[in-house]
C-alpha positions in Angstrom: -29.6 -4.4 -7.0 -30.8 -4.9 -3.4 -27.3 -6.1 -2.4 -25.7 -3.0 -3.9 -28.2 -0.7 -2.1 -27.5 -2.4 1.2 -23.8 -2.0 0.7 -24.1 1.7 -0.1 -26.3 2.1 3.0 -23.8 0.4 5.1 -21.0 2.5 3.7 -22.5 6.0 4.0 -23.6 6.1 7.5 -20.1 6.7 9.0 -19.9 8.7 12.3 -17.0 10.5 13.9 -14.2 8.7 15.7 -14.3 8.4 19.5 -11.4 9.5 21.6 -10.2 5.9 22.0 -10.6 5.1 18.3 -8.4 8.2 17.4 -5.8 6.8 19.7 -5.9 3.4 18.0 -5.6 4.9 14.6 -2.7 7.1 15.7 -0.7 4.3 17.4 -1.2 1.9 14.5 -0.1 4.6 12.0 3.1 5.1 14.0 3.5 1.3 14.2 3.1 1.1 10.4 5.5 4.0 9.9 8.3 1.9 11.7 7.6 -1.2 9.7 7.6 0.6 6.3 10.7 2.7 7.2 12.6 -0.4 8.2 11.6 -2.1 4.9 12.4 0.8 2.7 15.6 2.0 4.4 18.2 -0.6 3.5 18.0 -0.1 -0.3 19.1 3.6 -0.4 21.8 2.6 2.1 23.4 0.2 -0.3 26.1 2.7 -1.4 27.3 2.7 2.2 26.6 -0.8 3.3 28.4 -2.5 0.4 31.9 -0.9 1.1 31.4 -0.9 4.8 30.9 -4.7 4.9 33.0 -5.5 1.9 30.3 -7.3 0.1 29.2 -7.6 -3.5 26.1 -6.1 -5.0 24.7 -9.7 -5.4 25.2 -10.3 -1.6 23.5 -7.0 -0.9 20.6 -8.1 -3.0 20.4 -11.3 -1.0 20.2 -9.2 2.2 17.3 -7.1 0.8 15.4 -10.1 -0.5 15.9 -12.1 2.8 13.5 -9.7 4.6 10.7 -10.3 2.0 11.2 -14.0 1.9 11.1 -14.4 5.7 8.0 -12.1 6.0 6.2 -14.2 3.4 7.0 -17.5 5.1 6.1 -16.2 8.6 2.7 -15.0 7.4 1.7 -18.5 6.3 3.3 -20.2 9.4 1.4 -17.8 11.8 -2.0 -18.0 10.1 -3.1 -21.1 12.0 -2.4 -19.5 15.3 -3.3 -15.9 14.5 -7.0 -16.2 15.8 -6.1 -18.2 19.0 -4.8 -15.3 21.0 -5.8 -11.7 22.1 -4.7 -9.6 19.2 -3.1 -7.1 21.4 -0.8 -9.7 22.9 -0.1 -11.2 19.5 0.8 -7.7 18.2 3.2 -7.0 21.1 5.0 -10.3 20.9 5.7 -10.0 17.2 6.4 -6.3 17.4 9.0 -7.0 20.2 10.6 -9.6 17.8 10.6 -7.0 15.0 12.3 -4.6 17.4 15.0 -7.1 18.3 15.6 -7.9 14.7 16.1 -4.2 13.9 18.5 -3.9 16.9 20.5 -6.8 15.4 20.6 -4.8 12.1 22.0 -1.8 14.0 24.7 -4.0 15.6 25.6 -6.0 12.5 29.1 -5.6 11.2 29.5 -8.6 8.9 27.5 -9.9 5.9 26.3 -13.0 7.8 25.2 -11.0 10.7 23.2 -8.6 8.7 21.7 -11.3 6.6 20.4 -13.2 9.7 19.2 -9.9 11.2 17.1 -9.1 8.2 15.6 -12.6 8.3 14.7 -12.2 11.9 13.2 -8.8 11.3 11.2 -10.0 8.3 9.9 -13.1 10.2 8.3 -10.8 12.8 7.3 -7.9 10.6 5.1 -10.0 8.4 2.8 -10.9 11.3 2.8 -7.4 12.8 1.1 -6.0 9.8 -1.5 -8.7 9.7 -2.2 -8.3 13.4 -2.6 -4.6 13.2 -5.0 -4.9 10.2 -7.0 -7.5 12.1 -7.3 -5.0 15.0 -8.6 -2.4 12.7 -11.2 -4.7 11.3 -12.4 -5.7 14.8 -12.6 -2.2 16.2 -14.1 -0.2 13.3 -17.2 -0.9 11.2 -16.9 -1.1 7.5 -18.5 2.4 7.2 -15.4 3.9 8.9 -12.6 1.7 7.6 -11.8 3.8 4.6 -10.8 6.7 6.8 -8.8 4.4 9.1 -7.0 2.9 6.2 -6.4 6.3 4.7 -4.5 7.5 7.8 -2.6 4.2 8.3 -1.6 4.0 4.6 -0.3 7.5 4.9 2.5 6.0 6.9 4.0 4.9 3.5 4.2 8.5 2.5 5.4 9.8 5.9 8.3 7.3 5.8 9.3 8.8 2.4 8.8 12.5 3.4 10.2 12.3 6.9 11.8 9.0 7.7 14.1 8.5 4.7 15.7 11.9 4.6 16.2 11.9 8.4 17.6 8.4 8.3 19.9 9.2 5.4 21.2 12.2 7.3 21.9 10.2 10.4 23.7 7.6 8.3 25.9 10.2 6.7 26.9 11.5 10.0 27.2 8.5 12.2 27.4 5.5 9.8 24.8 3.3 8.1 23.8 1.6 11.4 22.5 4.8 12.9 19.0 4.9 11.4 18.3 1.4 12.8 18.9 2.7 16.3 16.4 5.5 15.6 13.8 2.9 14.5 14.4 0.8 17.6 13.9 3.9 19.8 10.6 4.8 18.1 9.5 1.1 18.4 10.2 1.1 22.1 7.9 4.2 22.5 5.1 2.7 20.3 5.2 -0.7 22.0 5.1 1.0 25.5 2.1 3.0 24.4 0.3 -0.1 23.1 1.0 -2.0 26.2 -0.2 0.7 28.5 -3.2 2.1 26.6 -4.5 -0.4 24.1 -7.4 -2.5 25.5 -7.6 -6.2 25.0 -8.8 -7.3 21.5 -10.2 -10.7 22.3 -13.9 -10.9 21.6 -13.2 -13.1 18.6 -12.0 -15.9 20.9 -15.6 -16.5 22.0 -16.9 -16.7 18.4 -14.5 -19.4 17.2 -14.8 -23.2 17.9 -11.5 -24.6 18.9 -9.7 -25.7 15.8 -6.3 -27.3 15.3 -3.9 -24.6 13.8 -3.4 -26.7 10.6 -7.1 -27.1 10.2 -7.7 -23.4 10.7 -5.0 -22.6 8.1 -6.4 -25.0 5.6 -10.0 -23.7 6.2 -8.6 -20.1 5.5 -6.8 -21.2 2.3 -9.8 -23.1 0.9 -12.7 -20.8 1.6 -13.9 -19.5 -1.8 -14.6 -15.9 -0.9 -11.2 -15.6 0.8 -9.5 -17.0 -2.3 -10.9 -14.1 -4.4 -9.5 -11.6 -1.8 -6.0 -13.4 -2.0 -5.8 -13.3 -5.7 -6.9 -9.7 -5.8 -4.2 -8.9 -3.2 -1.6 -10.6 -5.3 -2.6 -8.7 -8.5 -2.6 -5.4 -6.7 0.8 -6.0 -5.1 2.4 -7.3 -8.3 1.3 -4.3 -10.3 2.9 -1.9 -7.7 6.2 -3.7 -7.5 6.7 -4.0 -11.3 7.8 -0.4 -11.6 9.1 0.5 -8.2 12.6 -1.1 -8.2 13.5 0.5 -11.5 11.7 3.9 -11.3 14.8 5.7 -10.1 17.0 4.5 -13.0 14.1 5.4 -15.4 13.7 8.9 -14.0 17.4 9.7 -14.1 18.5 8.1 -17.3 15.3 8.2 -19.5 13.3 11.2 -18.2 16.5 13.2 -17.7 16.0 14.4 -14.1 19.4 15.1 -12.4 20.1 12.7 -9.6 20.4 15.6 -7.1 16.8 16.6 -7.7 15.4 13.1 -7.0 14.9 13.9 -3.3 12.8 16.9 -4.2 10.7 14.7 -6.5 10.1 12.1 -3.7 9.4 14.9 -1.1 6.7 16.6 -3.3 5.0 13.3 -4.3 5.3 11.9 -0.8 3.7 15.1 0.6 0.9 14.9 -1.9 0.3 11.2 -0.9 0.3 12.1 2.8 -2.3 14.8 2.3 -4.5 12.7 0.0 -4.5 9.5 2.0 -7.0 10.6 4.6 -9.1 12.4 2.0 -9.2 9.3 -0.2 -10.2 7.3 2.8 -13.0 9.7 3.6 -14.2 9.6 0.0 -14.4 5.7 0.1 -16.6 5.8 3.2 -18.8 8.5 1.7 -19.1 7.5 -2.0 -18.5 3.7 -1.7 -15.2 1.8 -1.6 -15.7 0.1 -5.0 -16.4 3.4 -6.7 -13.2 5.0 -5.3 -11.4 1.8 -6.3 -12.7 2.1 -9.9 -11.6 5.8 -9.9 -8.1 4.7 -8.7 -7.9 2.0 -11.4 -8.8 4.6 -14.1 -6.3 7.2 -12.9 -3.6 4.5 -12.6 -4.0 3.2 -16.0 -3.9 6.6 -17.7 -1.0 7.9 -15.7 1.0 4.7 -16.0 0.7 4.8 -19.8 2.0 8.4 -19.7 4.7 7.8 -17.0 6.4 4.8 -18.6 6.7 6.5 -21.9 8.1 9.9 -20.8 11.5 11.0 -22.2 13.4 14.2 -21.4 10.5 16.1 -19.8 10.6 19.0 -17.6 10.9 18.6 -13.8 7.4 19.8 -13.0 5.9 17.6 -15.7 7.4 14.6 -14.0 6.2 15.8 -10.6 2.7 16.3 -11.8 2.5 12.9 -13.6 4.2 11.2 -10.5 1.7 12.9 -8.0 -1.4 11.9 -10.1 0.0 8.3 -10.4 0.4 8.2 -6.6 -3.2 9.5 -6.1 -4.4 6.6 -8.4 -2.3 4.0 -6.5 -3.4 5.2 -3.1 -7.0 5.3 -4.2 -6.7 1.5 -5.1 -4.8 0.6 -1.9 -7.0 2.3 0.6 -10.4 1.4 -0.9 -9.4 -2.2 -1.6 -7.9 -2.7 1.9 -11.1 -1.4 3.4 -13.4 -3.4 1.2 -11.5 -6.7 1.5 -11.5 -6.4 5.2 -15.1 -7.3 5.2 -14.5 -10.7 3.6 -13.2 -12.7 6.6 -15.5 -13.6 9.5 -14.4 -12.4 12.9 -13.0 -15.8 13.8 -10.9 -15.9 10.7 -9.6 -12.4 10.5 -6.1 -13.0 11.9 -5.5 -16.0 9.7 -6.8 -14.2 6.6 -4.7 -11.1 7.2 -1.6 -13.2 7.8 -2.0 -15.1 4.6 -2.8 -11.8 2.8 0.4 -10.3 4.3 2.4 -13.3 3.1 1.0 -13.0 -0.4 1.9 -9.3 -0.6 5.6 -10.0 0.3 5.9 -13.0 -2.1 4.0 -11.2 -5.0 6.1 -8.1 -4.6 9.3 -10.2 -4.8 8.0 -12.1 -7.8 7.0 -8.9 -9.6 10.5 -7.4 -8.9 12.1 -10.5 -10.4 9.8 -10.5 -13.4 10.6 -6.8 -14.0 14.3 -7.5 -14.0 13.7 -10.1 -16.8 11.9 -7.6 -18.9 13.9 -4.3 -18.6 17.3 -4.0 -20.1 19.9 -1.2 -19.3 22.0 0.2 -22.1 25.6 1.3 -21.7 24.5 4.9 -21.3 22.1 3.9 -18.4 18.7 4.2 -20.3 16.2 1.5 -19.7 14.6 -0.5 -22.5 11.1 -2.0 -22.3 10.1 0.0 -19.3 6.9 0.8 -21.2 6.3 -3.0 -21.4 6.2 -3.1 -17.6 3.6 -0.4 -17.7 1.5 -2.3 -20.1 1.7 -5.4 -17.8 0.7 -3.2 -14.9 -2.3 -1.9 -16.9 -3.3 -5.7 -17.4 -3.0 -6.4 -13.7 -5.0 -3.3 -12.8 -7.8 -4.3 -15.1 -7.8 -7.9 -13.8 -7.8 -6.5 -10.2 -10.8 -4.4 -11.1 -12.7 -7.5 -12.3 -11.8 -9.4 -9.2 -12.7 -6.5 -6.9 -16.2 -6.4 -8.6 -16.8 -9.9 -7.3 -15.4 -9.0 -3.9 -17.8 -6.1 -3.8 -20.7 -8.4 -4.8 -19.7 -10.9 -2.1 -19.7 -8.1 0.6 -22.9 -6.6 -0.7 -24.7 -9.9 -0.9 -24.1 -10.8 2.7 -27.1 -10.4 4.9 -25.0 -8.7 7.4 -21.4 -7.4 7.3 -19.3 -10.1 9.2 -18.0 -7.6 11.7 -21.4 -6.6 12.9 -21.9 -7.5 16.5 -18.2 -7.5 17.2 -17.3 -3.8 16.9 -18.0 -2.0 20.1 -17.4 -5.2 22.1 -13.7 -5.7 21.2 -11.3 -3.8 23.4 -13.9 -2.6 25.8 -12.9 -2.3 29.4 -14.4 -5.1 31.5 
């Protein structure tokens, strides 16, 4: 009971952001926007890319999966080195690599060129996300991280509401390569801003004894409290990716929504997510991250059971259910990211975030593959067993809730939050 009280006390004392902290949140949100948009963009471009490069759907699937596989591998490979450098420098180096990979995508005109370009992009993107999350954990106390995660996670919604429609419009006018040139341009602006205004994030270097990279990786992979966080991350990601790849087919052929209304569905639900993200983050800081996570699990379970069993419903019924489901998912994502950020010590944050990022990619790919083994498409386009995927998602949600309870107990039981003594020092001007 004492531990729970101390956690609540630590979580409810949040203060306002300073001017520099607002800058950090904004620039990392823009960075996340470019990463998410690059990841999401290729799938809807399939109808243009396949005939343009004269490739098969199976080859296109290889191109899409190459990114996730490369990102998963790079997270593990980089974990041993992630805490040995200034986080700002690490972020800039890998973001530059991501930008080069995206440029190669824009210039690709053959299957092999595009496949290699996506591998390069994924190799660097996996570490960029981990480095940015480590920076957030270094610069913001736990009592503020819910709000920070809320703004940064809203990049997912912004990429749907703003990025995808704009990118698809550019591709329709100038070809499928055009959106990648747009991403490169935004990346150049973001990286220039980071280089010029982000202060060094290197206080963790003084807290860590010099370890061999392999030893550092093994230490991160074998620390018991970290393992709980890794398994929780895998469960959360697998649940999300079970439905995502097949939701469009389900909405069109099972729910009965015309394909020309899909963009409006995504626009409305994306807008709701973008608005709710910061509000959910603020709620997790005010009421407790585990409580908001529990709320998100409850909403997710109810709405998934409804969503996966819908058939021939009205447009606004679908929109309402989808928006409520997004609120449940975002409540889980934001609160869990903020709470699990308190698990690693300052000297292990880069490695922990790198492994966690790798697990997200691999778990998402595994979930999409398992989903493909469960669902079956009939000749008229309808999907069978989509409700089974929903039931599996409910099980992973319940398991993630149990795991997050132990994460919360671990954080509450600590005599001091690991980041204390580091925030306020990292990134300060000498």
